[in-house]
C-alpha positions as CSV (number, residue, x, y, z in Angstrom):
1,M,94.5,78.7,133.0
2,A,92.7,79.6,130.2
3,E,91.6,76.6,128.3
4,E,92.3,75.8,124.8
5,I,89.0,76.7,122.3
6,N,87.1,73.8,120.6
7,T,85.7,75.5,117.3
8,G,84.9,72.1,115.7
9,E,87.0,70.4,113.9
10,V,90.0,72.9,115.5
11,V,91.0,73.5,118.8
12,Y,93.1,76.2,119.5
13,L,95.7,76.0,121.7
14,D,96.8,77.8,124.6
15,P,99.6,80.4,123.6
16,E,100.9,81.0,127.6
17,R,100.4,77.1,127.8
18,V,102.6,76.4,125.2
19,R,106.1,75.0,125.3
20,V,108.7,73.9,122.6
21,F,111.6,72.4,122.8
22,R,114.5,71.1,120.0
23,T,115.7,68.2,122.4
24,G,119.1,67.1,119.9
25,G,119.0,67.9,116.0
26,D,116.2,69.4,114.6
27,T,113.3,67.3,116.6
28,L,112.0,70.2,118.4
29,R,108.8,68.5,121.2
30,L,105.9,70.2,122.2
31,T,104.5,70.8,125.9
32,I,101.0,71.8,126.4
33,E,102.0,73.4,130.1
34,G,98.9,71.0,132.2
35,D,98.4,68.0,129.7
36,R,100.6,66.4,127.8
37,S,103.7,65.7,126.2
38,Y,104.1,65.4,122.5
39,L,108.3,64.2,121.9
40,R,108.2,64.9,117.9
41,V,105.8,67.4,116.5
42,S,106.7,69.8,112.9
43,A,104.1,73.0,111.7
44,R,102.8,74.3,109.0
45,R,101.2,77.6,108.1
46,A,97.4,76.6,107.4
47,F,97.6,79.9,104.8
48,P,101.5,80.0,104.0
49,F,101.0,83.1,101.3
50,S,98.9,85.0,103.2
51,H,99.1,85.1,106.6
52,L,103.2,83.9,108.1
53,H,102.5,84.0,111.7
54,N,99.0,83.4,112.3
55,Y,96.9,79.8,112.2
56,I,100.3,77.7,113.0
57,S,98.7,73.6,112.7
58,L,101.2,71.6,114.7
59,R,101.1,67.9,114.4
60,D,102.2,65.3,116.1
61,G,105.4,62.8,114.2
62,K,102.1,61.0,112.2
63,E,101.4,64.7,111.0
64,N,97.8,64.3,113.3
65,E,97.2,67.5,113.7
66,I,97.4,68.8,117.5
67,G,96.5,72.6,117.2
68,M,96.4,75.7,116.3
69,I,98.2,78.3,117.7
70,R,96.7,81.8,115.9
71,D,99.3,84.5,116.5
72,L,102.9,82.9,116.9
73,H,103.9,86.8,117.8
74,Q,101.6,85.2,121.3
75,L,104.2,82.7,122.3
76,E,106.7,83.2,125.0
77,H,110.0,84.1,123.4
78,E,112.0,80.7,122.4
79,T,109.0,79.0,122.0
80,K,108.1,81.3,118.7
81,A,111.8,81.2,118.1
82,L,112.2,78.1,117.6
83,V,108.8,77.0,115.5
84,E,109.9,80.1,113.2
85,E,113.1,78.4,112.6
86,E,111.2,75.5,111.8
87,L,109.0,77.3,109.7
88,Q,111.8,78.5,107.1
89,R,113.3,75.7,107.4
90,R,109.9,73.8,105.9
91,Y,108.9,77.1,103.3
92,L,112.5,77.5,102.1
93,I,111.5,78.9,98.3
94,P,114.1,81.1,97.1
95,R,113.1,84.4,95.0
96,I,113.6,84.9,91.2
97,E,115.5,88.0,91.5
98,K,117.1,87.4,87.4
99,V,115.3,85.5,84.4
100,R,119.4,84.0,82.3
101,S,117.1,81.6,79.7
102,A,113.9,80.8,79.5
103,K,112.2,78.6,76.8
104,R,109.3,76.6,76.5
105,E,110.1,72.8,74.5
106,F,107.2,70.4,73.9
107,G,105.3,71.3,76.7
108,M,107.7,72.3,79.2
109,A,109.4,75.8,80.3
110,Y,112.7,75.0,81.0
111,F,114.0,78.3,83.2
112,E,117.9,79.2,84.1
113,V,117.3,82.2,87.1
114,D,118.7,84.1,89.5
115,T,117.3,83.7,92.9
116,D,118.4,85.1,96.3
117,K,119.8,81.8,97.7
118,G,122.4,81.9,93.9
119,P,121.5,80.4,90.7
120,R,119.0,78.0,89.2
121,D,117.6,75.6,86.5
122,F,115.0,74.5,87.0
123,V,112.1,72.9,84.6
124,V,108.6,72.6,84.7
125,R,106.2,70.2,83.2
126,G,102.6,71.8,82.8
127,M,102.8,75.7,83.1
128,R,99.4,76.3,84.1
129,D,98.9,74.5,86.7
130,N,102.5,74.8,88.0
131,M,103.1,78.8,87.4
132,V,100.7,80.0,89.6
133,E,99.7,84.1,90.7
134,L,99.2,85.1,94.1
135,S,98.2,88.6,93.7
136,S,99.1,91.1,90.6
137,G,102.5,90.4,89.7
138,R,103.5,87.7,92.4
139,L,103.5,84.9,90.9
140,L,104.0,81.3,93.1
141,I,106.5,78.3,90.2
142,T,106.9,74.2,91.1
143,D,109.4,72.5,89.4
144,N,109.2,69.3,88.6
145,E,111.0,68.1,91.5
146,G,108.5,70.2,92.9
147,N,110.5,72.4,94.1
148,R,108.4,76.0,94.5
149,Y,110.8,79.5,93.4
150,E,108.3,82.7,93.3
151,I,108.3,85.5,91.8
152,P,107.6,88.8,93.9
153,D,107.2,91.5,91.0
154,L,107.2,89.3,88.2
155,Y,107.2,93.3,86.3
156,A,109.9,94.2,88.4
157,L,112.0,91.5,85.9
158,D,113.8,92.3,82.0
159,P,110.4,92.7,80.0
160,K,111.5,90.6,78.1
161,W,111.0,87.9,80.6
162,A,108.0,88.7,82.3
163,A,106.1,89.3,78.4
164,L,107.0,85.9,78.3
165,I,106.2,84.5,80.8
166,E,103.3,86.7,81.8
167,E,102.6,85.0,78.1
168,W,102.7,81.0,80.0
169,I,100.6,81.8,82.7
């Protein structure tokens, strides 16, 4: 039986020993076979924009890291599906498909957009801090309420809106 590999502060979990179960509602439970169980766990991506299936942190109910999974694809099918579902819920980021309106007033940007999750209206304060270019033309916008929106390709938007947003970042 393979053991967890401790490389300093990060503990990499053996995917063959990790089992995640749903215990009613949305609560996830983790068992590391031959070791211990955790009654409430959550999953986080260490690199949420670049490594969607790698380096997944499993945390206990107090948000202490239990260990890291190097690759979700190495997990048993049911465990993988539950962890992916948890990650999808945690990292739900609507993608902006169309800008219907955008204006800047008193240091705030007001947006009316269509996303893959439906229409949204939101306000962004401190545009340079809350509109981040992740890669060429790919933006992440965080509104005043902490909601995040992605523009997968700024240059696929109407050129008028693309130029305006580009000016703001």
